[in-house]
N, C-alpha and C positions, 0 to 999 in steps of 0.2 A: 475379629475380621472374618466374615463369612461369605462375602460377595466377591467372587474372583472372576476376572475376565481373561480369556485366552484368545489371542489373535495369531492365527496360523495353525491349521489343523493338518499338518503333514504327519509323518509317521510318529515323530516325537510329540508334537502338539496334541494329537488325538489321544495318545497314551496318558499324557499328563492331565488332560481334561477329564478323561474317563476315571482316573484314579481320584481326582479331587471330588468328583460327584459321588463316587463310592465312599469317600471319607466324610461326606455330609456337608460339603460346601455347596453354595448356590453358584453355579457356573453359567456365565454368558460367553458365547464364543462367536467369532467371525472368521470366515475363510473366503478367499476370493472365488474359489470354485465350490458351488453348493453341494456337489455330489459327495464331498468328504464330510458333510455335516449330518447326513441322514441317520447313521447309526447312533451318533451322540445325541441327536434330538430324541430318539427313542429311549435313551437312557435318562432323559430329563434335563439335558443341557439346553438352555435357551439360546436359540440361534439368532444373532443380530444381523441387521442389514448393512452395518458399517462399523468401522472402528470407533467412531463417535458414539454410537449407541452402546457399544461394549463399555466404554469409559463411563458413560452416564449411569450404567447399572452396576458398576463395580467400585470396590474400595482399592483393589489391587488389580492392575492389568499386566499380564505376562505376554510379552511379544516373543513368538517363536517362528521366525521367518528366515528366508534363505541368506540374505546378506544385508549390508548397511544401507544400500539403496532401497531395499524393501522395508527396512525399519523406518527410514525417513518418509517413505510413501504412506505407510499406515499411521504414522505419527503426525505429520504436518500438512499433508495434501488435503484436498477436498474431503470433508467428512472424516478427517483424521482424529486421532485420540485427543489432541489438544482442544478440539471443539466440543468435547464432552467433559471438559474440566469441571471439577467441583472441589470443595475444601478437603475432603478425605482422600482424594485420589493420589495413589503412588503407582509409578510405572516401573516394571522390571523387565530387562531384556535378556532373554535366554538364547538369542541367536549368537552365532559365532562370527564376530566382526573384528576389524582392526581396532586396537586399543585407542589410537588417535581419533578414529571415527566415533568411537564410543564417548570419548570426552567431549567432542564437538556436539554430538546429539544430546548429551546431558546438559550442556550449556544452552542449547536451543530450548529444551524443556523448561529450563529455569526462567527463560523469558516469559513463559506462560505460568510461572509460579508452580510448576510441577516438578517433583523430585523423581529422578530416575536412578534405579539401581542396576548393576550388572550382575546377572546370575547364570552364566554359562554352566553347563553340567557335563559330566562324564557318565556314559552308560546309554544304552539304546532303549527302544520302546519296551523290550522284554523286561527290563528292570524298572522303567518308569511306571509301568502299569501296577507295580506293587510298592512304589514309593521308595525304591532302593537306589536312586541316583546318587552321585557325589556332586555337590554344588560348590562352586567358587563364587563368592559374592564380594562386591566392592561398591563404594559410594558412601552416602550419608549414613553414619552408624545409627543415629536415632531412628531413621526410617527403616533401616534393616531390622532393628529390634521390634518395630511394629509388625513386621512381616514374618518374623522368625518362626512362629508356630506353623504358618502356611508352608514355609520353605522346608521345615522339618517333617512335614507330611509328604513333600515331594521327594526329599533326599534323606538317606540315613546318615549321611555325613555332610555338614555344612561348614565351610571355611570362610570366615569374614577376613578379607585381605587388605582393607584400607581404601584408598581413594579410587575414584572412577578410573577405569581403564586397566587396573591391576588384574582383575579377574579374567579379562579377555586375553591379557598377556600370558597368564598361566594356561588358559585353555588352548591357545595356539601351541604352546610348548608341549602340552599333553597330546594334541593331535599330531604333532611332529613325531612323537613316539609311536603312535598308531601306524603312521605312514611307513616308518622304517621297519617296524616289527612285521607288518604284512609282507613287505618286500623280502625281508630276511627269511621268513618261513617259506615263501614261494620259491626262492632260489635254493634253499636247503632241500626242500622236497624234490624239486626238479633235478638237483645234482645227484641225490642218492637213487632216484628212480632211473636216471640215465645209466647209472653204474649197476643196474639190476639188483638194487638193495630195496627191500620192503620199506617204504617211508614211514610205516607205522612203528618200525623198530627205531628209526631215527627219532620219532616223537617220544617213544617210551624212554629213550636214553636222555633226551633233552629235558623231559619233564621229571627226570630223576635228579636233576641238578638245580643249582640256584639260578640258572639262566632261564628257567621256565617262566612263563607268563600266563595270565588268564587267556590270552589269545592262543598260545601254544596248547593249552589244555582243552579249551572249549571250541575254538574256531578251526584250528588246524586239522583235526580229524575230518571235519566236513570239507575242508579244502582238498584233502586227499581224495575224498569220494565225489568231488564235484558238486556238492550241495551247498547252496548259498541262500540262507534265510536272510532277507534284506533287513538289516538293522540300521545301516548307514550306507548310502549309495556311493559308488566309486566316484561319480561325478561331483557329489557334494564334498568328498574328501579332496578332490582336485581343486575345487573352489577354495577350500580352506588352505591348501598348499599355496595358492596364489596370495592369500591373505598373509600367510607366514612370510613369504618372500618380500611382500610389500612392507610389512612391519619391520623386517630386518633392514631393508633399504633405508627406511625412515630413521632407524637407530644408527645407521652408518656401519653396519656389520655385515660380514659375509657368512652365509650358511651354505657351503658348497654341496653338502649331501642332499639337503632338502631341495635345492635348485635342480640337481640331477634327477631326484625322485619326481619332481614336477614334470620333467620331460617324459619320463616313463609313464606316469599316470595320464598325461595328455595323450600319448600314443594309444593307451588302453581305451580312453574315451572315444577316440577316433575309430578304433577297431570295433566299437559297438558294445563295450562292457559298462558304459556309464550308468545305466539304470540297475545294474546288478549290485550286490553287496560289495563293499570295498575289498573284501578278501578274494574276490574274483580276479584280482590283479594276477593271481597265479595262472589264470587262463591266458592272459596276455603273454606271460613268461613262457608258457608252454607253446603258444602259437609262434613266437619268434624263434623258438628252438625246434619247432616241428615235432614236438613230442606229445604223447597222450597223457 
């Protein structure tokens, strides 16, 4: 499998496309706004005029868009993926969406005799560009095996989890961790700073214990310095929190902490931090406490 399509050239999609080209694949890509395609075109990515054209030119089409509505639009609406169907086509969705939506979208693809896999990932563009994402995959095992070598170029760890929807369930649970860790670090840093303690000492101690995380080691020092390299926007995390709470409701369970976190992140978006990295939630915590 050498012909890969990418639909959605945001921060993550562009990094995945770039890495696949560098790895020797023939990549055809589509993005709604053409400005985001220019650099990839210079690298040798073929830029298509529609999702249909991407499907026609590809054996595997990877969708990396904002939400389930966007997945449906590029898949089934005018000039969508299904209108470029052919015998070898497999579709894989890397977007973060509700598991029940994923199952429904898979069923809709089946009406066109197209198999869809779920392949959400952990890790931002900084690791996608080197093929070091962590991938959670679910769907038809036979089709997963056909795509395995491509997926192993994208991610250094690939977990096959079973039926459609399972991978997206795990992805939501993972993003729940990100949500809480960013808040916990923000409040811990704010607490010690207000007590006139150097927050770098707090981090040094934290990172000397088993409570340390990749975020506390790599992102938190930048949070202290007010430097936010955007790997995943705060607004996109807020979108995912909405998806988490929707999934919980459909399962008939209460997740009180993520519900409360959603209110905090919504306030941060309204305060103008939405386009910044999700770790800029500390700026909102500082703002409501009137601290620097």
